[in-house]
N, C-alpha and C positions, 0 to 999 in steps of 0.2 A: 647251878647244881639242881638236878632233878630230885623232887621229894614226892612222897605218896599223895600230896595234894595236887600234883600236876596230872592233867588228863592226857596230854601228848608231849612227846619230846622229839624234836627234829635234829638229827645228827648227820653231819656230812662225813662220808667215808672217802678217803683217798687211797690210791694204790699206785705202785710203780713196778710191781713184780707179781708173778703168780702166787696165789695163797694169801695175799694181803687182805682182800675183801672177806674171805672166809674167816680169817683170824679176827677181824674187827666185828664180824657178825657174832662170833662166839662171845665176844666181850659185851656188845650192845644188845644182843638178842632182839632184833627188830621184829615187829609184827607186820609191817608194811614197808615198801621200798620203791624207789624210782631210780632207774638208770637213765640219765638225761641224754646220753649218746655214747657211742663206742668209737670215738675219734682216734686218729693215728698219733697217740701221745705216748711218751715214755717207752718208745719201741726198744730202746737199749735194754731196759729191764724186763719188758714183757716178751722180748724175743722176736715178735712178729705182730702184724695186725690181728691175726687169729688169737695170739696170746692175750691181746687186749680184751677181746670178746670173751674168751674163756675165763679170764680173771674177773671181769665185771659181772658176768652171769653167775658167779659164785653166790651173789646175793639172791638171785632167783632160786638157785638150788636150795639154799638155806631156808628161804621162805616156803618153798614147795613142800619141804619135809614137815613143816608144821602147819600146812594148809593156810599160809598167810596171804597177804594182799600185795599186788603190784599195780602201780599206776604207770602207764606207758603212752608214748607218742605214737598214735596210730598211723601216721604218715611216714614213720621211720621204718623202712622195710626190714632192715637188719634187726632192729629192736623187736619188731612184731614177730619175726621168724624165731627169735630166741624165746619170747614169751610163750609161743605155741609149743615149745619143747616141754613145758611144765604144766600139764593139764590140771594138776592139783591146786594151782594158784587161783585165787579170787582176783579178778582183774577189773580195772577201771581205765578206760581209754580217754585220751584227750587229743584234739586236733580240729580239723575243719570239716570232717565228714559228718553227714547227717546221723550216722549210727553211733557217734562218739558219745560216751557218758557225759563229757564236758566238751562242748563245741564252741569254737571261736572263729572269728573272721578278721583277718588283717585289713585295716583301713589304710594306714600309711605308716611310714617310718621316716619322717621329714622334720627334724632328724629323730624325734622320739617316736616310739612304737605306740600307735593308737589302734585299738581293736574293739570289736564287739564281742561280748561274752554272752552266750545263750545259756544262762543258768537255769532258767525255766522258760516260760512261753514268751516273756518280754526280754528283748536284748538290752544289755547294759554296756554303755560306753566306758572304756577304761583308757585313760590318757596317761601313760607311764612316763617316767623320766629316764627310761633306758633307750639308748641308741642301738641301731642295728636290727635289721629284719631277723637275724638269727635269734634275737631275744624274744620273738613271738612265742616259740615253743617253750622257753623258760617261764614266761608269764603264764602260759596255759598250764604248765605243770603245777605252778603254785595255785592257780585257780581250781584245778582239779582236786588238789589236796584239800583245799578249803571246802569244796563241795562235799567230798567224801566225809569230812569232819562235821558236815551239816552247819557250817558257818554261813551266816546271812550274806547274801550277795553284795549288799552295800558295804559290809565290813571287808569283804574281799577286795572290792574296788578301792576303798579308802587305803587299805594296807599297801596295795600295789602302787597306787598313784602317789603315796607319800614316801615310797622308798627312793632314796637318792643314792646312786652307786658311789663307792669310795674305793680306796686301795688301787687306783689306776685300772679299774675295770669298767669298760663301756662308759667312760666319763666324757661329757661334752664340756669344754672349757673355752671361754672367750677371754683372750688376753688383750693387752693394748695393741699388739701387733698382728695376731693371728687367731684363727679358730682351730681348736685342737680336739681331735677324737683320741682320747688316751685309753689305750687297751694294752698295756704293757706289763700286766701282772704275770701272764703266762702265754705260751704260744705252742701250737703244734700244727702240722700240715692242714688238718681239718679246720681248726679255728682261724688259722691264718687266711685260708681261702674264703671263709665266711666273712671275716672282717673286711677284707679287701673288696669283695663283691658288694657288700652293703655300703662301704664308704664311697665306692665309685658311682653308686646309684644316687647318692645325695645330690640334689640340685645346688649348685654354687657358681656364682659369677667370678669368684676368686680362682687363682691357679690352685691345683690340687697336688699335694706332695705326699708320697708314701715314705715314711721312715720306718724301715723294717729291720728288726733285730733277729739274730740267729734263733732257730728253734732247737733247744738243747735236748739231750738224752734220746737222740734218735738212733744211736749206734751205727750199724752198717747201712742204714737207710738214709743217713744224714745227707750225703752228697746229692743223691738223686732227688730227695725231697726239696732241698734248697734250690737246686737247678730248676726243678719243676715250677716253683714259685716265680722265679725270674722269667722263665720261658713263657709263662702264662700272661706276663705283662708286656711282652715285646710288641704286641699289636694294639696296645691301649694308647690312643693318641691323647695329647694334651695333659699328660701327667708327668711329674718327675719322680724317679725312684732313687731313694737313698738307702744304702745298705750298711748295717752295723754288725760286725762280728767276723770271726775267722772263716766260718763256713760260707756265709753269703759272699764274702770278699773273694773267695776262690772262683766264684762264677759270675762276678759282677759285670764283666764285659764293659759296655759303655755307661753303666750306672755309676753314680758317685758312691764310693765305698770307704768305710772307716773300719779299722780293725777293732776298735773299742769305743765305748760311749765317751771316754775322755777325749779321744781324737775328734769325735763329733762335736763335743762342747768347744774345743779349741777352735774348730772351723767356724762354728756359730758366733763365737766372740768376735771374729775378724770379718765374718760375712753374715750379718744378721738377716733373718728372713722376716718379711712383712707382707701383709695383704694376701695371705695364703690360708687355705684350709688343709690341715695336716693330720694324717693318721700316724700314730705311734703304736706299733704292734711288735712285740717280741717276748722272748722268754724272760722271766724275772732275773735270771743270772746276768743278762746283758745290761740291765740297769739303765734302760732308756729314760727313766724318770729324771736322770741327771741333767737332761737337756731341757726339761720343762721351763726352768726359769730364764732360759735364753730364747724362748719362743714366744 
């Protein structure tokens, strides 16, 4: 609970329909804010990708009205375009460009993100415990926030390096049988694409298996988005694709498919996997975590 003794409070806002962010801003009354991305999520509630942008930028509109502060990813063209719509904002950018207020450089993600942070004239190595190249911008958002708050760079580095993901978000797990990348807390077409691309780039001598669960709450976009994911994998050699959920199953083609996580578990009990590197990615409602103890 926040008290008058606190200098800063960090509050996460979620939305699945227009007006949600404005309502939360009225409650929280933020002085600064970050929109990490405008992905194709909750399209059923937002109505369209444009509805996602309109709703999320309610934060910018609220902050502009009070001449507040926005931190933003300079290499995200959509985000940058939206920031430019509100000239009354005070802005702090993060990214890889020389002009960024907080600049970083990706070293590798093998499997954990290792980057250089240029907080001042001397670069600082940050070796995180987060998998996936897509987490580079998330780490930079945190570093930029710390810099804006005038937190010492060593404290920023320590906080990031000590953070261990939980709740099935970007977790790397080694079991007796396999290596798992567990990212099944949520999923939408944008995060699904990022997770798959990052996973496929990982060096591994073991066979790679994608276990992908449905992306929920996509409304009329659902069929096209699930089919697009499957189509994007057709020319990927040397991987197996397993699909879980009603939506993916309709377009499975030659892929192994299961209507539910329970069906997947039943199959794994009879046909256990071993010596594989496996990505589990899907919406929370598909409950892919039920399969973890059998992998």
